[in-house]
ROSE-4610 file (N, C-alpha, C; in Angstrom, 1 decimal, always signed):
// ROSE-4610
residu = [M/M/M/S/S/S/S/S/S/T/T/T/R/R/R/I/I/I/G/G/G/A/A/A/L/L/L/A/A/A/G/G/G/W/W/W/L/L/L/T/T/T/L/L/L/A/A/A/G/G/G/I/I/I/L/L/L/A/A/A/F/F/F/E/E/E/V/V/V/I/I/I/G/G/G/P/P/P/S/S/S/V/V/V/A/A/A/V/V/V/G/G/G/Q/Q/Q/R/R/R/V/V/V/S/S/S/G/G/G/S/S/S/T/T/T/D/D/D/R/R/R/A/A/A/L/L/L/I/I/I/E/E/E/A/A/A/Y/Y/Y/Y/Y/Y/G/G/G/N/N/N/S/S/S/V/V/V/L/L/L/V/V/V/A/A/A/F/F/F/G/G/G/L/L/L/G/G/G/Q/Q/Q/F/F/F/A/A/A/I/I/I/I/I/I/I/I/I/G/G/G/F/F/F/V/V/V/V/V/V/F/F/F/V/V/V/T/T/T/A/A/A/L/L/L/R/R/R/E/E/E/A/A/A/L/L/L/V/V/V/R/R/R/S/S/S/E/E/E/Q/Q/Q/A/A/A/T/T/T/F/F/F/W/W/W/A/A/A/N/N/N/A/A/A/G/G/G/F/F/F/A/A/A/F/F/F/A/A/A/L/L/L/V/V/V/A/A/A/A/A/A/A/A/A/L/L/L/L/L/L/L/L/L/V/V/V/R/R/R/S/S/S/A/A/A/V/V/V/E/E/E/M/M/M/A/A/A/L/L/L/V/V/V/R/R/R/A/A/A/L/L/L/A/A/A/A/A/A/G/G/G/T/T/T/D/D/D/I/I/I/L/L/L/P/P/P/T/T/T/F/F/F/F/F/F/A/A/A/W/W/W/D/D/D/F/F/F/T/T/T/Y/Y/Y/N/N/N/G/G/G/A/A/A/L/L/L/Y/Y/Y/A/A/A/M/M/M/E/E/E/A/A/A/G/G/G/Y/Y/Y/P/P/P/T/T/T/V/V/V/F/F/F/A/A/A/L/L/L/A/A/A/M/M/M/R/R/R/A/A/A/W/W/W/R/R/R/S/S/S/T/T/T/P/P/P/R/R/R/W/W/W/Y/Y/Y/L/L/L/G/G/G/L/L/L/A/A/A/L/L/L/L/L/L/V/V/V/S/S/S/G/G/G/L/L/L/Q/Q/Q/L/L/L/V/V/V/N/N/N/M/M/M/T/T/T/S/S/S/L/L/L/A/A/A/I/I/I/G/G/G/L/L/L/P/P/P/F/F/F/A/A/A/A/A/A/A/A/A/L/L/L/P/P/P/G/G/G/N/N/N/A/A/A/A/A/A/F/F/F/A/A/A/V/V/V/W/W/W/F/F/F/G/G/G/V/V/V/T/T/T/A/A/A/W/W/W/I/I/I/L/L/L/G/G/G/R/R/R/H/H/H/G/G/G/S/S/S/T/T/T/A/A/A/A/A/A/A/A/A/T/T/T/A/A/A/R/R/R/A/A/A/A/A/A/L/L/L/P/P/P/E/E/E/A/A/A/A/A/A]
num = [1/1/1/2/2/2/3/3/3/4/4/4/5/5/5/6/6/6/7/7/7/8/8/8/9/9/9/10/10/10/11/11/11/12/12/12/13/13/13/14/14/14/15/15/15/16/16/16/17/17/17/18/18/18/19/19/19/20/20/20/21/21/21/22/22/22/23/23/23/24/24/24/25/25/25/26/26/26/27/27/27/28/28/28/29/29/29/30/30/30/31/31/31/32/32/32/33/33/33/34/34/34/35/35/35/36/36/36/37/37/37/38/38/38/39/39/39/40/40/40/41/41/41/42/42/42/43/43/43/44/44/44/45/45/45/46/46/46/47/47/47/48/48/48/49/49/49/50/50/50/51/51/51/52/52/52/53/53/53/54/54/54/55/55/55/56/56/56/57/57/57/58/58/58/59/59/59/60/60/60/61/61/61/62/62/62/63/63/63/64/64/64/65/65/65/66/66/66/67/67/67/68/68/68/69/69/69/70/70/70/71/71/71/72/72/72/73/73/73/74/74/74/75/75/75/76/76/76/77/77/77/78/78/78/79/79/79/80/80/80/81/81/81/82/82/82/83/83/83/84/84/84/85/85/85/86/86/86/87/87/87/88/88/88/89/89/89/90/90/90/91/91/91/92/92/92/93/93/93/94/94/94/95/95/95/96/96/96/97/97/97/98/98/98/99/99/99/100/100/100/101/101/101/102/102/102/103/103/103/104/104/104/105/105/105/106/106/106/107/107/107/108/108/108/109/109/109/110/110/110/111/111/111/112/112/112/113/113/113/114/114/114/115/115/115/116/116/116/117/117/117/118/118/118/119/119/119/120/120/120/121/121/121/122/122/122/123/123/123/124/124/124/125/125/125/126/126/126/127/127/127/128/128/128/129/129/129/130/130/130/131/131/131/132/132/132/133/133/133/134/134/134/135/135/135/136/136/136/137/137/137/138/138/138/139/139/139/140/140/140/141/141/141/142/142/142/143/143/143/144/144/144/145/145/145/146/146/146/147/147/147/148/148/148/149/149/149/150/150/150/151/151/151/152/152/152/153/153/153/154/154/154/155/155/155/156/156/156/157/157/157/158/158/158/159/159/159/160/160/160/161/161/161/162/162/162/163/163/163/164/164/164/165/165/165/166/166/166/167/167/167/168/168/168/169/169/169/170/170/170/171/171/171/172/172/172/173/173/173/174/174/174/175/175/175/176/176/176/177/177/177/178/178/178/179/179/179/180/180/180/181/181/181/182/182/182/183/183/183/184/184/184/185/185/185/186/186/186/187/187/187/188/188/188/189/189/189/190/190/190/191/191/191/192/192/192/193/193/193/194/194/194/195/195/195/196/196/196/197/197/197/198/198/198/199/199/199/200/200/200/201/201/201/202/202/202/203/203/203/204/204/204/205/205/205/206/206/206/207/207/207/208/208/208/209/209/209/210/210/210/211/211/211/212/212/212/213/213/213/214/214/214/215/215/215/216/216/216/217/217/217/218/218/218/219/219/219/220/220/220/221/221/221/222/222/222/223/223/223/224/224/224/225/225/225]
x = [-19.8/-19.4/-19.1/-19.6/-19.4/-17.9/-17.5/-16.1/-15.9/-16.9/-16.7/-16.4/-17.1/-16.9/-15.6/-15.2/-13.9/-12.8/-13.0/-12.0/-11.9/-13.1/-13.0/-12.3/-12.6/-11.9/-10.4/-10.1/-8.6/-8.0/-8.7/-8.2/-7.9/-8.9/-8.7/-7.6/-7.5/-6.4/-5.0/-5.0/-3.8/-3.3/-4.3/-3.9/-3.4/-4.1/-3.6/-2.2/-1.9/-0.6/+0.5/+0.1/+1.1/+1.5/+0.5/+0.8/+1.6/+1.3/+2.0/+3.4/+3.6/+4.8/+5.7/+5.2/+6.0/+6.2/+5.3/+5.3/+5.6/+4.7/+4.8/+5.8/+5.7/+6.5/+8.0/+8.5/+9.9/+10.4/+9.5/+9.9/+10.1/+9.3/+9.4/+10.6/+10.8/+11.8/+13.2/+13.3/+14.6/+14.9/+13.8/+14.0/+13.6/+13.8/+13.4/+14.2/+13.4/+14.0/+15.0/+16.1/+17.2/+16.9/+16.9/+16.6/+17.4/+17.9/+18.6/+19.9/+20.5/+21.8/+22.9/+24.1/+25.3/+26.2/+25.7/+26.5/+26.5/+27.7/+27.9/+27.5/+28.0/+27.8/+26.3/+25.6/+24.1/+23.4/+23.7/+23.0/+23.3/+24.6/+24.9/+24.3/+24.2/+23.6/+22.1/+21.4/+20.0/+19.8/+20.6/+20.5/+21.2/+21.8/+22.4/+21.3/+20.1/+19.0/+18.3/+18.5/+17.9/+16.4/+15.8/+14.3/+13.7/+14.4/+13.9/+13.5/+14.2/+13.8/+12.4/+12.0/+10.7/+9.6/+10.0/+9.0/+8.9/+10.0/+9.9/+8.9/+8.9/+7.9/+6.5/+6.3/+5.0/+4.6/+5.6/+5.3/+5.0/+5.5/+5.1/+3.6/+3.2/+1.8/+0.9/+1.3/+0.6/+0.3/+1.3/+1.1/+0.0/-0.1/-1.2/-2.5/-2.7/-4.0/-4.2/-3.1/-3.2/-3.7/-3.1/-3.5/-5.0/-5.4/-6.8/-7.7/-7.3/-8.1/-8.2/-7.1/-7.2/-7.9/-7.8/-8.5/-10.0/-10.4/-11.9/-12.4/-11.5/-11.9/-12.1/-11.1/-11.2/-12.4/-12.7/-13.8/-15.1/-15.2/-16.5/-16.6/-15.5/-15.6/-15.8/-15.3/-15.4/-16.8/-17.7/-19.1/-19.8/-19.2/-19.7/-18.8/-19.4/-18.6/-17.8/-18.4/-17.7/-16.5/-16.4/-15.3/-14.2/-14.5/-13.6/-12.1/-12.0/-10.6/-9.8/-10.4/-9.7/-9.5/-10.4/-10.3/-9.1/-9.0/-7.8/-6.5/-6.5/-5.3/-4.9/-5.8/-5.5/-5.0/-5.6/-5.1/-3.7/-3.4/-2.0/-1.0/-1.3/-0.4/-0.2/-1.4/-1.3/-0.5/-0.6/+0.2/+1.7/+2.1/+3.5/+3.9/+3.1/+3.4/+3.6/+2.8/+2.9/+4.2/+4.6/+5.9/+7.1/+7.0/+8.0/+8.1/+6.9/+6.9/+7.6/+7.3/+8.0/+9.5/+10.0/+11.4/+12.0/+11.2/+11.6/+11.9/+10.9/+11.0/+12.1/+12.2/+13.2/+14.6/+14.8/+16.1/+16.5/+15.5/+15.7/+16.2/+15.5/+15.9/+17.3/+17.6/+18.9/+20.0/+19.7/+20.7/+21.1/+20.1/+20.4/+21.3/+21.0/+21.9/+23.3/+23.3/+24.6/+25.5/+24.9/+25.7/+26.2/+25.4/+25.8/+27.0/+27.0/+28.1/+29.3/+29.3/+30.5/+30.6/+29.5/+29.5/+29.2/+29.8/+29.5/+28.1/+27.3/+25.8/+25.5/+26.4/+26.0/+25.4/+26.0/+25.4/+24.0/+23.8/+22.5/+21.5/+22.0/+21.1/+20.6/+21.5/+21.2/+20.1/+20.3/+19.3/+17.9/+18.0/+16.7/+16.1/+16.9/+16.3/+15.6/+16.2/+15.5/+14.3/+14.3/+13.1/+12.0/+12.3/+11.2/+10.8/+11.7/+11.5/+11.5/+11.4/+11.3/+10.3/+10.6/+9.8/+8.4/+8.4/+7.2/+6.2/+6.8/+6.0/+5.4/+6.1/+5.5/+4.2/+4.2/+3.0/+1.9/+2.3/+1.4/+0.8/+1.4/+0.9/-0.1/+0.0/-0.9/-2.2/-2.2/-3.5/-4.5/-4.2/-5.3/-6.2/-5.6/-6.4/-7.1/-6.4/-7.0/-8.2/-8.0/-9.2/-10.3/-10.0/-11.0/-11.8/-11.1/-11.8/-12.8/-12.4/-13.3/-14.5/-14.2/-15.2/-16.3/-16.1/-17.1/-18.4/-18.3/-19.5/-20.4/-19.9/-20.7/-21.4/-22.7/-23.4/-22.9/-22.3/-21.8/-20.5/-19.9/-18.6/-18.9/-18.4/-18.6/-18.0/-18.6/-18.1/-16.7/-16.3/-15.0/-13.9/-14.3/-13.3/-12.2/-12.6/-11.6/-10.7/-11.1/-10.2/-9.2/-9.6/-8.7/-7.6/-8.1/-7.1/-6.1/-6.6/-5.7/-4.7/-5.1/-4.2/-3.1/-3.5/-2.6/-1.6/-2.1/-1.2/-0.2/-0.6/+0.3/+1.4/+1.0/+1.9/+2.9/+2.4/+3.3/+4.3/+3.9/+4.8/+5.9/+5.6/+6.6/+7.6/+7.0/+7.8/+8.7/+8.2/+9.0/+10.3/+10.3/+11.5/+12.4/+12.0/+12.6/+14.1/+14.5/+15.9/+16.7/+16.1/+16.8/+17.1/+16.2/+16.4/+16.8/+16.9/+17.4/+16.5/+15.2/+14.2/+14.4/+14.2/+14.3/+13.3/+13.6/+12.6/+11.2/+11.2/+9.9/+9.0/+9.6/+8.8/+7.9/+8.2/+7.3/+6.1/+6.1/+5.1/+3.7/+3.5/+2.1/+1.6/+2.4/+2.0/+1.6/+2.4/+2.2/+0.9/+0.7/-0.5/-1.7/-1.7/-2.8/-3.1/-2.0/-2.2/-2.9/-2.6/-3.2/-4.7/-5.0/-6.4/-7.2/-6.5/-7.2/-7.4/-6.5/-6.6/-7.8/-7.9/-9.0/-10.3/-10.4/-11.6/-12.1/-11.1/-11.4/-11.9/-11.4/-11.9/-13.3/-13.6/-14.9/-15.9/-15.5/-16.4/-16.7/-15.7/-15.9/-16.9/-16.7/-17.7/-19.1/-19.2/-20.5/-21.1/-20.3/-20.8/-21.4/-20.6/-21.1/-22.4/-22.6/-23.9/-25.0/-24.7/-25.8/-26.2/-25.2/-25.5/-26.3/-26.0/-26.7/-28.1/-28.3/-29.7/-30.5/-29.9/-30.6/-31.0/-30.1/-30.3/-31.5/-31.5/-32.7/-34.0/-33.9/-35.2/-35.7/-34.8/-35.2/-35.8/-35.7/-36.2/-37.7/-38.4/-39.9/-40.3/-41.3/-41.8/-42.3/-42.0/-42.5/-44.1/-44.7/-46.2/-46.6]
y = [+7.8/+6.9/+7.7/+7.4/+8.1/+8.0/+9.0/+9.0/+7.7/+7.2/+6.0/+4.8/+4.7/+3.6/+3.7/+4.9/+5.1/+4.7/+5.1/+4.8/+3.3/+2.6/+1.2/+0.5/+0.9/+0.3/+0.6/+1.8/+2.1/+1.2/+1.0/+0.1/-1.3/-1.9/-3.2/-3.3/-2.2/-2.2/-2.0/-1.3/-1.1/-2.4/-3.1/-4.4/-5.4/-5.4/-6.3/-5.9/-4.6/-4.1/-4.4/-4.4/-4.8/-6.2/-7.1/-8.5/-8.7/-8.0/-8.2/-7.6/-6.4/-5.7/-5.7/-6.0/-6.0/-7.4/-8.3/-9.6/-10.7/-11.1/-12.2/-12.0/-10.9/-10.6/-10.7/-9.8/-9.9/-11.2/-11.9/-13.2/-14.2/-14.2/-15.1/-14.8/-13.5/-13.1/-13.0/-12.7/-12.4/-13.3/-13.6/-14.4/-13.6/-14.1/-13.4/-12.1/-11.1/-9.8/-9.8/-9.1/-9.1/-8.0/-8.4/-7.4/-7.9/-6.9/-7.2/-7.9/-7.8/-8.5/-7.5/-8.0/-7.2/-7.9/-9.0/-9.8/-9.1/-8.5/-7.8/-8.6/-9.8/-10.7/-10.9/-11.2/-11.5/-10.2/-9.1/-7.9/-7.5/-7.6/-7.3/-8.3/-9.5/-10.5/-10.2/-9.7/-9.3/-8.1/-7.1/-5.8/-5.8/-6.9/-7.1/-7.4/-7.5/-7.8/-6.6/-6.2/-5.0/-5.0/-6.1/-6.2/-5.5/-5.3/-4.5/-3.1/-2.5/-1.2/-1.2/-2.2/-2.3/-2.5/-3.3/-3.5/-2.1/-1.4/-0.1/+0.9/+0.9/+1.7/+1.3/+0.0/-0.5/-0.1/+0.0/+0.4/+1.9/+2.7/+4.1/+4.2/+3.4/+3.4/+2.9/+2.0/+1.5/+2.7/+3.6/+4.7/+5.7/+5.8/+6.7/+6.1/+4.8/+4.2/+4.3/+4.1/+4.2/+5.6/+6.6/+8.0/+8.3/+7.8/+7.9/+7.2/+6.0/+5.2/+5.9/+6.3/+6.9/+8.3/+9.0/+10.3/+10.1/+9.1/+8.7/+8.3/+7.5/+7.0/+8.2/+9.1/+10.3/+11.1/+11.4/+12.2/+11.6/+10.3/+9.7/+9.8/+9.7/+9.6/+11.0/+12.1/+13.4/+13.9/+13.3/+13.7/+13.4/+12.6/+12.3/+13.1/+14.0/+14.8/+14.0/+12.9/+12.1/+11.4/+11.3/+10.5/+11.4/+12.7/+13.7/+13.6/+13.7/+13.7/+12.5/+11.3/+10.0/+9.9/+10.4/+10.3/+11.1/+12.3/+13.2/+12.6/+12.1/+11.4/+10.3/+9.4/+8.3/+8.7/+9.8/+10.3/+10.8/+11.5/+12.0/+10.8/+9.8/+8.6/+8.0/+7.9/+7.3/+8.1/+9.4/+10.3/+10.2/+10.1/+9.9/+8.5/+7.5/+6.2/+6.2/+7.0/+7.1/+7.7/+8.8/+9.4/+8.4/+7.7/+6.7/+5.6/+5.2/+4.2/+4.7/+6.0/+6.6/+6.6/+7.0/+7.0/+5.6/+4.6/+3.2/+2.7/+2.9/+2.4/+3.1/+4.5/+5.2/+4.8/+4.6/+4.2/+2.8/+1.9/+0.5/+0.5/+1.4/+1.5/+2.1/+3.0/+3.6/+2.6/+1.7/+0.7/-0.2/-0.5/-1.3/-0.5/+0.7/+1.6/+1.8/+2.0/+2.3/+1.1/-0.1/-1.3/-1.5/-1.3/-1.4/-0.5/+0.7/+1.7/+1.4/+0.3/+0.0/+0.7/+1.3/+2.1/+1.2/+1.5/+0.7/+1.1/+0.0/+0.3/+0.0/-0.5/-0.9/+0.2/+1.4/+2.5/+2.8/+2.9/+3.2/+2.1/+0.9/-0.3/-0.2/+0.1/+0.2/+1.3/+2.4/+3.5/+3.0/+2.3/+1.8/+0.8/-0.1/-1.2/-0.6/+0.4/+1.0/+1.9/+2.4/+3.1/+2.2/+1.1/+0.2/-0.7/-1.2/-2.2/-1.6/-0.3/+0.4/+1.5/+2.6/+3.8/+3.5/+2.7/+2.4/+1.6/+0.6/-0.2/+0.6/+1.6/+2.5/+3.2/+3.7/+4.3/+3.2/+2.0/+1.0/+0.4/+0.7/+0.4/+1.4/+2.6/+3.7/+3.8/+3.9/+4.2/+3.1/+1.8/+0.9/+1.1/+1.2/+1.4/+2.7/+3.8/+5.1/+5.2/+4.7/+4.7/+3.8/+2.7/+1.8/+2.5/+3.4/+4.1/+5.1/+5.7/+6.6/+5.9/+4.7/+3.9/+3.3/+3.4/+3.0/+3.8/+5.0/+5.8/+5.3/+4.3/+3.7/+2.5/+2.4/+1.1/+0.0/+0.3/-0.8/-1.4/-0.9/-1.5/-2.6/-3.8/-4.9/-4.7/-5.3/-5.1/-5.6/-6.6/-7.2/-6.4/-5.4/-4.7/-4.0/-3.4/-2.7/-3.7/-4.9/-6.0/-6.4/-6.5/-6.8/-5.7/-4.4/-3.3/-3.3/-3.6/-3.6/-4.7/-5.9/-7.0/-6.6/-5.9/-5.5/-4.5/-3.5/-2.5/-3.2/-4.1/-4.8/-5.5/-6.3/-7.0/-6.1/-5.0/-4.1/-3.4/-3.2/-2.6/-3.6/-4.9/-5.9/-5.9/-5.8/-5.7/-4.5/-3.4/-2.1/-2.3/-3.2/-3.4/-4.6/-5.2/-6.4/-6.2/-5.1/-4.9/-4.6/-3.8/-3.5/-4.6/-5.6/-6.7/-8.0/-7.9/-9.1/-10.2/-9.9/-10.9/-11.4/-12.7/-13.2/-12.6/-12.7/-12.2/-12.8/-14.1/-14.8/-14.2/-13.5/-13.0/-11.9/-11.2/-10.2/-10.7/-11.9/-12.5/-12.4/-12.8/-12.6/-11.2/-10.2/-8.8/-8.4/-8.7/-8.3/-9.0/-10.3/-11.0/-10.3/-10.0/-9.4/-8.0/-7.3/-6.0/-6.1/-7.1/-7.3/-7.6/-8.4/-8.7/-7.4/-6.7/-5.4/-4.5/-4.4/-3.5/-3.9/-5.2/-5.7/-5.5/-5.7/-5.6/-4.1/-3.2/-1.8/-1.3/-1.8/-1.4/-1.9/-3.1/-3.7/-2.9/-2.5/-1.6/-0.3/+0.3/+1.6/+1.5/+0.5/+0.3/+0.0/-0.8/-1.1/+0.1/+1.0/+2.2/+3.1/+3.2/+4.0/+3.5/+2.2/+1.6/+1.9/+1.8/+2.0/+3.5/+4.4/+5.8/+6.2/+5.6/+5.9/+5.4/+4.2/+3.7/+4.6/+5.0/+5.9/+7.2/+7.8/+9.0/+8.9/+7.8/+7.6/+7.4/+6.7/+6.5/+7.8/+8.8/+10.0/+11.0/+10.7/+11.6/+11.4/+12.5/+12.5/+11.7/+10.9/+10.2/+11.1/+10.7/+11.5/+11.4/+12.5/+12.5/+11.7]
z = [-13.6/-12.5/-11.3/-10.1/-8.9/-8.4/-7.6/-7.1/-6.2/-5.5/-4.7/-5.6/-6.7/-7.6/-8.3/-8.7/-9.3/-8.3/-7.0/-6.0/-5.7/-5.7/-5.5/-6.6/-7.8/-9.0/-8.9/-8.6/-8.4/-7.4/-6.3/-5.2/-5.7/-6.4/-7.0/-8.0/-8.9/-9.8/-9.1/-8.1/-7.3/-6.7/-6.1/-5.5/-6.5/-7.7/-8.8/-9.3/-9.3/-9.7/-8.7/-7.4/-6.4/-6.5/-6.7/-6.9/-8.2/-9.3/-10.5/-10.6/-10.1/-10.3/-9.0/-7.9/-6.7/-6.1/-6.3/-5.6/-6.6/-7.4/-8.3/-9.4/-10.1/-11.3/-10.9/-10.0/-9.7/-9.1/-8.3/-7.8/-8.9/-9.9/-11.0/-11.9/-12.2/-13.1/-12.5/-11.2/-10.6/-9.4/-8.6/-7.4/-6.2/-5.0/-3.8/-3.6/-3.3/-3.0/-1.9/-2.1/-1.1/-0.1/+1.2/+2.3/+3.5/+4.3/+5.5/+5.4/+4.2/+3.9/+3.8/+4.2/+3.9/+2.9/+2.3/+1.4/+0.0/-0.3/-1.5/-2.7/-2.8/-3.9/-4.1/-3.1/-3.1/-3.6/-3.1/-3.4/-4.9/-5.3/-6.7/-7.7/-7.3/-8.2/-8.4/-7.4/-7.5/-8.4/-8.1/-8.9/-10.2/-10.5/-11.9/-12.9/-12.5/-13.4/-13.9/-15.2/-15.7/-15.8/-15.7/-15.8/-14.6/-13.5/-12.3/-12.7/-13.7/-14.1/-14.7/-15.5/-16.1/-14.9/-14.0/-12.8/-12.1/-12.0/-11.3/-12.0/-13.3/-14.0/-13.7/-13.6/-13.2/-11.8/-10.9/-9.5/-9.5/-10.4/-10.5/-10.8/-11.7/-12.1/-11.0/-10.2/-9.0/-8.1/-7.9/-6.9/-7.4/-8.7/-9.3/-8.8/-9.0/-8.6/-7.1/-6.3/-4.8/-4.4/-5.0/-4.6/-4.9/-6.1/-6.5/-5.4/-5.1/-4.1/-2.8/-2.2/-0.8/-0.9/-2.0/-2.2/-2.2/-2.9/-3.0/-1.6/-0.9/+0.4/+1.4/+1.4/+2.2/+1.9/+0.6/+0.1/+0.6/+0.5/+1.0/+2.5/+3.2/+4.7/+5.3/+4.7/+5.4/+5.3/+4.5/+4.5/+5.8/+6.6/+8.0/+9.0/+9.7/+10.6/+11.7/+12.1/+13.2/+12.6/+11.3/+10.6/+10.1/+10.1/+9.4/+10.0/+11.3/+11.8/+11.4/+11.6/+11.3/+9.8/+9.0/+7.6/+7.1/+7.7/+7.3/+7.8/+9.0/+9.5/+8.7/+8.3/+7.4/+6.1/+5.5/+4.2/+4.3/+5.5/+5.6/+5.7/+6.5/+6.5/+5.1/+4.4/+3.1/+2.1/+2.1/+1.2/+1.5/+2.8/+3.2/+2.6/+2.8/+2.2/+0.7/+0.0/-1.4/-1.8/-1.0/-1.3/-1.1/+0.0/+0.3/-0.8/-1.3/-2.4/-3.7/-4.0/-5.1/-5.0/-3.8/-3.5/-3.6/-3.0/-3.0/-4.4/-5.3/-6.7/-7.4/-7.3/-8.0/-7.6/-6.3/-5.8/-6.3/-6.3/-6.7/-8.2/-9.0/-10.4/-10.5/-9.7/-9.7/-9.3/-8.4/-8.0/-9.2/-10.0/-11.2/-12.2/-12.4/-13.3/-12.7/-11.4/-10.7/-10.8/-10.5/-10.6/-12.0/-13.0/-14.4/-14.8/-14.1/-14.3/-13.5/-12.7/-11.9/-10.6/-10.1/-8.9/-7.7/-6.5/-5.3/-4.8/-4.8/-4.5/-3.0/-2.2/-0.9/+0.0/+0.1/+0.9/+0.4/-0.9/-1.4/-1.1/-1.2/-0.9/+0.6/+1.5/+2.9/+3.1/+2.5/+2.6/+2.0/+0.9/+0.3/+1.2/+1.9/+2.7/+3.9/+4.5/+5.7/+5.3/+4.1/+3.6/+3.3/+2.6/+2.2/+3.4/+4.1/+5.2/+6.6/+6.7/+7.9/+7.9/+7.3/+7.2/+6.6/+5.5/+4.8/+5.7/+6.4/+7.3/+8.4/+8.8/+9.9/+9.4/+8.1/+7.6/+7.3/+6.9/+6.6/+7.9/+9.1/+10.4/+10.8/+10.2/+10.6/+9.9/+8.6/+7.9/+7.9/+8.0/+8.0/+9.3/+10.4/+11.6/+11.7/+11.2/+11.3/+10.3/+9.1/+8.2/+8.8/+9.4/+10.0/+11.1/+11.9/+12.9/+12.2/+11.1/+10.4/+9.8/+9.3/+8.5/+9.5/+10.8/+11.7/+11.5/+10.9/+10.6/+9.5/+8.8/+7.7/+8.1/+7.7/+8.0/+7.2/+6.1/+5.2/+5.7/+6.7/+7.3/+8.2/+7.9/+8.9/+10.2/+11.3/+12.6/+12.8/+12.1/+12.2/+11.5/+10.8/+9.9/+10.8/+11.9/+12.8/+13.3/+13.7/+14.2/+13.2/+11.9/+10.8/+10.7/+10.7/+10.6/+11.8/+13.0/+14.1/+14.0/+13.5/+13.2/+12.2/+11.1/+10.1/+10.7/+11.4/+12.0/+13.0/+13.8/+14.7/+14.0/+12.9/+12.1/+11.4/+10.9/+10.2/+11.1/+12.4/+13.4/+13.6/+13.7/+13.8/+12.6/+11.4/+10.2/+10.2/+10.8/+10.9/+11.6/+12.6/+13.4/+12.9/+11.8/+11.4/+11.1/+10.4/+10.1/+11.3/+12.2/+13.4/+14.3/+14.4/+15.3/+14.6/+13.3/+12.6/+12.3/+12.1/+11.8/+10.3/+10.1/+8.7/+7.8/+6.5/+5.5/+5.6/+5.9/+6.0/+7.1/+8.1/+9.2/+8.7/+7.6/+7.1/+6.3/+5.9/+5.1/+5.7/+7.0/+7.5/+7.5/+7.8/+7.8/+6.4/+5.4/+4.0/+3.5/+3.8/+3.4/+4.0/+5.3/+6.0/+5.4/+5.1/+4.5/+3.1/+2.3/+1.0/+1.2/+2.2/+2.5/+2.9/+3.8/+4.3/+3.1/+2.2/+1.0/+0.2/-0.1/-0.9/-0.2/+1.1/+1.8/+1.8/+2.0/+2.0/+0.7/-0.5/-1.8/-1.9/-1.4/-1.5/-0.6/+0.6/+1.4/+0.8/+0.2/-0.5/-1.6/-2.4/-3.5/-3.0/-1.9/-1.3/-0.7/-0.1/+0.5/-0.6/-1.8/-2.9/-3.4/-3.5/-4.0/-3.0/-1.7/-0.7/-0.7/-0.8/-0.8/-2.0/-3.2/-4.4/-4.3/-3.8/-3.6/-2.6/-1.6/-0.6/-1.2/-2.1/-2.7/-3.7/-4.4/-5.4/-4.7/-3.5/-2.7/-2.2/-1.9/-1.4/-2.4/-3.7/-4.7/-4.8/-5.0/-5.1/-6.4/-6.3/-7.5/-8.5/-9.8/-10.9/-11.0/-11.3/-11.4/-12.6]
C-alpha cells in the first residue's frame, strides 16, 4: 500500500476516533464538556467521572493516526517544488497541534486523578482550558489554510477546497478568542463542525491524489513486448 493511501486511511481513522473519543463518547457517558467556567461544583462534578481516563487513552491513539496522516500529506506535497514551503509550514503547525493534544489529554486524565485524591483542581483546569480552547485553536486555524495553499499544486484538489480551509481557519480564530471574550460553549460548534468536514475532505483528496499518481505512473511504463 502506498504512503498516500496509508495516510488517507489514517486520516479517516483519526476522524472516526475524534468523533468516538472526543465528541460522542464523552458527551453520552459524562455530558457536555466543561469550558470557560469558574464554578467549582460544576467542574468537580464533570471530572469526578473516572471514565474520562479511558477516553484519554483513546485520545492518545488518535494522535498516532493524526501524525501518520499529516506526515503522509507532507510527503506527497513536497514532491512538488511549488508546494514545498507551504507543506513544511503546515506540517510544523500540525506537529505543534499534536503536542498540544497530548498535553490536553494527559492533563485531563490528571484532573480526574487529582480530584479523586482530594486535590484542588481549579488552577490545573484553567491551564487545561486555555491550552485546549485557546492555543490548540490557534494551530487549527493555521494548518488547514497552509496545507490548502500547498495542495493547489495537485490537479485532484477541487477549486473550492481553499475556500473551505479559509472558512475553517476564520472560525477557529474566533474559537481561539472565546475564553478571553467570554463566548458561550455553543459558539465553538460551527468551527469544530467545519474543521471535521475539512479533515474528512483532506483525507479524501489525499487518497484521490494517490490513486491518480499511481494511474499516471502505470500509464508511463513501457508496454511489455
